[in-house]
N, C-alpha and C positions, 0 to 999 in steps of 0.2 A: 307121079311117083307113088309106089305102094307105101302104106303106113308102116313105119319102122318104129316099134315100141322102144327098142334099145337106143336108137338115135334120139327119140323124144326124151327119154329119161336122162340121157347125157346132156341134152340141151337144158333141161330143167335144173340139173345139178350145177351146170356152169352159171346159170342165172342166179341160183341161190348163193353160190360162192361170191359172185359179183356183188350182189346186194349186201351180203355180209361184210364185204370189204368196204362198201359205201357206208354202211352203218357204223363201222369202226373209224370212219372219217379218214380213210386212207386214200391216196391219190391213184387214179387210173392213168396208166401211161400208154403210149401208142401201140406197143406190142402186146399189151394185156388183152385177154379176151373181153369183149363187151357185146351186149345185145345190139342188133342192127338198129333198133329204135333209139337207143342211147346215142349211137353214132350219128344217125340222121338228125336227131335233135340238136346235137352239137354243131353239125355242119350248118344247119339252118341258123342257129343263133350266132355262131362265130362269124359266118359269112355276112349275115345282116349287120353285125357290129363293124366288120371291116368295110363294107360298102358305106356305112354311115360316116366313118372317119374320112373316107375319100371324097364322098359327095359333100361332106361338111366343110371341105376346103373352099367350095365355090362361093357361098354367100359372104365369107370373110375375105377371100382373095380379091373379090370385087372392090374392096376398099383399100387395098395396099397402095395404089397410086394416088388415092385421095385422102390418106391419113393426114391429120392436121399438123403434124410435126415429124421431124426425122426420127425422134425417139419413138413416137407411136408407130411409124412405118417399120422400123427395125423390130419392134416388139410383135407387130402383127405378122411380119414375114417369118419370124421365128416360130410363132404359134402355128401358122399354116404348115410350115415344114414339119413341126411335131406331129400334126395330124396325118401327114403323109407317112411318117414313120410308124404311127399307130396302125394304119392300114396294112403296112408291110408286116408288122409283127403278127397281126391277126390272120392275114392270108396264110402266113407261114404256119400258124397254129392249125388252121383248117386243113392244110395240106397233109399234116401228120395223120389225118383221119382217112387218107386215101383218095382225096379228090384233087384234081388238077386246078391250078389257079386260073388257067385259061377258061375252064368250065365255069368257075365262079364269076369271072368277069363277064362272060357271055350271058350268064343268067341275069346279071344286073342290067346289061345293055338291052336285053330283049324284054325286060320287065317281069321276068319270072321270079326274081328275088326282090325282097323288100329292103328298105333302109329307113332310118328314123324319120318319122313324118315331119319333125321340126325343121328339117332342111328344105322343105318345100314352101317356105315363107320368104318374102323378099326382105333385104336389108336396105331400108330407105334412107337412113341417116347414120352419122357416126355414132350416135347413141345406141343404135342397134348392135354395133360391134361390142360395146361395153355390156349391153344386156345379154347378148349371147354368151359372153364370158361368165357373167355373174349367174344367170339363170340356167342356160343350156348346159354349160360345163358344170355348174353346181348340181344339176339333176343327173348329169353323167357320172359325177363322183358318187352320188348317193346310190346309183345303180351299180357302179362298177367296183367299189371298194369290197363289197361282199364277194365279188367274183374272184378276188385274190385267194379266196378259200374254196373255189370251185373244185369239184371232184376230179376234173380232167386236168392233169398236170401242165401240159403246154399252154392251155388257156389261162390257168391260174398264174403261171409264171410271167406270161406276157402282160397280164393286167397289173403287176406290181409297178413296172416302169410307167405304163400308161397312166395309172392313177396319180403317180408323183407329178407327172407333167400336166395332167388335167387340173391338179390342185393349183399349180402356178397359173394356169390359164384363168381359173376362176378368180383368183386374187387380182390378176391383171384387169379383168373385166370390171370387177368391183371398183378398182382404183380409177378406171376411166369414168365410170358413173359418178363416183365421189367428186372428181374434178368438175364434172358438168354441174352437179347439184350445188357445188360451192361457187359456181361461176355466176354468170348473168341470169336474169329471170328467163331469158329466151333459152339459154342452155339447160336450165333446170326443167323448163317446159318440154324441151326435146327429150330429156331423160324420162319424164313422166309419160310422154307419148309412146316411147319405145316399150316401157313397162306395160302400158295398156295393151299393146299389140302382141307382146311375147308371153305374157303371164299364162294365159290359158293353153297355148300350144306347148309351153314348158311342162305343164301338168299332164298333158297328153303323152309326153315322152315316156312315161312309166307304163304305157300300154293300156289295154282295156281294163275295166274293173274286174275284180277277181271272178265274179260270177260269169263273165263273158270271155275269160281267158282260157283257151283250150289246153295250153301247155303248162300252166303254172304248177298244178298239183303234181304231175309226174316229174317235172324239172326239180321241184323241191324234194321229192322222194329220192332222187338221184344226187342230191346235193350240188346240182348245177346252179340252181338259185337257192339263196338262203332265206329270202323274204319275198312275200307276195307283192304284186304291183301296188295294191292299195296301201300296204304297210310302208313301202318306200315313198309313195306319194305323200302320205301323211307326215313322214319324217322330213321330207323336203319342205313342205309348207311350214312346219314348226321351226325349221332352221332359217327360212328365208324371211318370214314376217319381221323379226327383230332387225334384220339387215336393212329392209326397206324403211323401217322407222328411223334407223340411223342416217340413211340417205335423205330422209325427209320427203319421200314420194309415197304415193298411196297405191296399194294393191287394188286393182279394179274388180273388187268382189264385195258387193253390199252385204252379203251374208257372212263375210269373214268375221269371226269373233272368237275370243278365247273361252274355252270350256273348262270351268273350274273343276268339274267332276272328273274329267279325263286328263286334264293338264295338257290338252292339245288344242289346236285351232280348228274350229269347224269352218268349212268353206262350202261354197255353192256347187251346184251340179255342173259338171263338164258338158259341153255340147258334143255329145258322142256322134251325132250326125255329121258334124264337121270333121271329127276325127276319122271316121270311116270313109268319108269322101276323099280325104287327103291320102289315106292308106291305099285306097283303090286307084289312085293316080289322077285325081281330079282337084288337086290343090293349086294354089296360085302359081307355083313354079315347077311342078312335077315335070312337065314336058321340057322346059328349059334346062333343068338340071340333068336329065338323062341325055338330052341332045349335046350338052357341053361335055359330058363324060365320054360319049361315043366319039365326038370329034377329036378330043384330046387323045383317045386311044388310037384312032386312025392316023392322026398327025404324028404320033410317036412310033408308028410301025417301023420306020427306017432305023430308029435308035435300037429297037429290040433286034431287028435283023442284023445290024452291024455288030451288036454285042455277041449274038450267037455265032456269027461268022468269025469274030475274033477269038472266041472261046474254042471253037473247033480248030482254028489255026494253031492256037497254043497247044491244044491237046495233041494234034498231029506232030508238032515240033518235038514234044516230049517223047512220043512213040518213036520218032526217027532217031532221037538221041539214044534211046534204049537199044534200038537195033544196031546202031554203030558200035556201042559198047560191047554188045554180045556177039558181034560178027568176028 
């Protein structure tokens, strides 16, 4: 296409007005003009978030039939159901950006889209379920509460309910671990073992360090993110250490210590090689998680087809009634 100075000036003017609206901390709504790069960033982030909620059902759903009591079984079923709902809210938010849900799901199933690396680790014991609630949902809350103030309206509004339910999940997980830590020595040892295995993957949930994060700076300029990965990771560590002390179990980091000068906890270096291996699909459960999601989608095809057929039948019935009334 030939260079069009007038069109370029108009585009620059729209971008300027868009950024001024962001700077005033106003919400961007689906029908508002937005740069393509803003839209693409949101689609990537919201879809990754939605995929994480759906895939995140798998490691916990694995323990529903093996929960140690009816109370625990009911609680875990309710939590897994909540996660399915979170995925629904988020896929719906992504659709307001002009992308079809079928496209998003296909991107997940073909490995083109990412989800949180934490869900590629196995749940070996019941203590893992408590640790996921305490650490993983705790990290999710730390990440997601600022998203309630995200510049994109549908995403921000979806996060309000998600965060309320994640807060319940975090308390539920902590209560499971507290029961184990106050139980037999074997139960407390099981809780310690779970913490040993989930601590570092939980810190990885916040993403790469700021210097290696290609999206953070622009996302913060657009008010999609309010804090950097490293800021959120530090807040999580500071919040979690006293909780571990209350439980009476030890965080597996010999370099962990309180820094009087910063009033924060210093902690050891994350194994970024492990992080990138998992992100690239080489974690302990990557293949199993994707295979389970693909199978569930294929097995549920008849439900989607029946629902569509019923909806079409109902729509045709309404049209027939209108024709009769107007005849």
